N, C-alpha and C positions, 0 to 999 in steps of 0.2 A: 658296527664301527671297527670291530677287530679285524675283519677281512680287509677293509680299506687301509687300516694301519699296517697290516702285514704286507699288503701290496706296495705301499710307499716305502716301507723298510727294505723290501727286496729290491725295488727299483733303485733306491739309493745305493745299495750294495752292488748292483750290476753296474751302475755308473762309476762307482769308485774302484771296483776291482776289475771288471771285465773291459770297460771302455778305455781305461787309462794304461793298461798293460800292452807292451809290445815286445815281441821276441827279439833276442840279440841279432838273429839273422835278418829280421825285417828292418831293424835299425841300421844295420850295415849296408843294406841295399838302398837306403834313402839318401837324398841329397841334403846338404845343410838347410836349404830353404824348406824342404819337406819336414825335416826334423823340427825346425822352429814352428811350423804350422801345427805339427802333432803335439808339441809341447804346449802351445796356446790352447789347442782343443782339450788337452788334459786338464789345464787350469780351469777352463769353462766347466768341464764335467765336475770337478771338485767343488766349484762354487754352486753348481746345481745340487749336488749332494747335500751341502750344508743348508741350502735353501729348503730343500725337501724335508730334511730332518728338523729344521727349525719350525717349519709349518706344522709338522707332526707334534712337536713338543708344545707348540701354541695350542693345538687342538686338545691335547691331553690336559693342559692347564685349564682351559676353558671348560672342558668336560668335568673335571674334578671340582671346579669352583662355581659352576652355575647353580642357580637357585639357593645360594646362601647369602645373597645381598651384597657381596663384595665386588661384583662386576658391574660396569655400566650397562644400561639397558640394551644398547646396541650389541655389545659383546655377549650379553645373556641371550639375546635373540638370534644373532647371526655369527657368533664366534666360531663355531665349527665350520660354517660355510666360508668365512674369511680364511681360516687356516687351510681348508681344502683348495681354495682358489690359489693361495700362495704355493702350495705343493704342486698343483697342476701347471702353473706357469713355469716353474723351474723344471718340471718333468718335460713339458713341451719344448722348452728351449734346448734342453739336453738331447731330446730325441731329434729335433731338427738339425742340431749340430752333427749328430751321428749319421743322419740321412744325407749328409753333404749338401743340404739346402743352403747353408751359409759358407760353403767351401771357398768361394771367391772372396767373400768378405774377410774370412779368417786368414786366407793367404795374403791378402793385401795388408791386414793388420800385422801379421808376422813379418812380412817384408819391410814394412814401414819401421818396425822396431829394430830391425837389423841395420837399416841405413842410418839411424840416428846415432 
């Protein structure tokens, strides 16, 4: 469990620090529409970080409280699995955003927000 927890902590850090940073030179070379898109992508990464870390805290709480009778049967049996699914969903969304799979959708959302 320690290796998985370390992996998700590190991936959250990568999303938070590496994926959201942009050099001043790169910002200067971008158009306003591209900057809006990049800002929206950064917000998605931050949401994914909080989701990953919330799933990790959920797993930790379930791990510390299982077998003491305080958890419902479902959480006692599948709590860690539920937490890992939460973390993997947020990790997958962040990774798909980074791979530009949602580039057109994010661009449309950013452009729609600027026209309002």
